[in-house]
N, C-alpha and C positions, 0 to 999 in steps of 0.2 A: 230447683226441681224442674222448671220449665226447660232449662238448657238440656238437662239429662233426657227429658222426654223428646225434644227435637233431635238430639243426637241419636237416640235409639230408633226414632221414627225414620230418620234418613238412612240408618244402617239397614233396617229391615226392608224398606221400600227401595233402597238402592240395589239390594241384592235381587229383589223381584224385577226391577227394571232391567238389570243385567241378564237375568234369565229370559225375560221377554225378548231382548235383542238376539240372544243366542237361538231361541226357538224360531224367531222370525227369519234369521239368516238360514237356518236349516231348512225351513219350509220353502224359502226362495230358491235354494239350490236344488231341491227336489223338483220344484215346478219347472225350473229352467232345463234340467237334464231330461226329465221324463216327458214334459209337455211341449215346451216352446222350442227346444233345439230340433226335435224331429219335424215340427211344423215349419220351422224356418227352412230346414233342408229340403223338405218336400216342396215348399213354395219356390225355392231356388231352382229345383229340377223342372217344375212346371213352367217357370219363367225363362227357361233356356239357359240357366247358369250352372249346368252340370259340371263344367270345368272349375267352378269355385266350390260347389257343394261336395264333390268327391274328396278333394284334399282336406276340407274341413272335417269331413266324416273320418278320414284316416287319422288325422291329428288327434281328434277327440278320442278315437278308439285306442290309439297307442298310449295317450296320456292316462286313460282310464285303466288300462292294463298295468302300466308302470306304477300308478298311484294306488292300486288296490291293496288293501291291508290284509 
């Protein structure tokens, strides 16, 4: 009976941990694309690295257009 309890316990909480990792990964992607990427690009422009910021912006734009579902 104890073995069955632990088996079901791991199944239930294993699925919850998997869901937590998927939700965390989704939140991380949103934060990176909406918050941090523009801040990094603006910082690069103010730092005089426009020659690096502009190609990064173009690559991210093209990838987002191609990968859009």
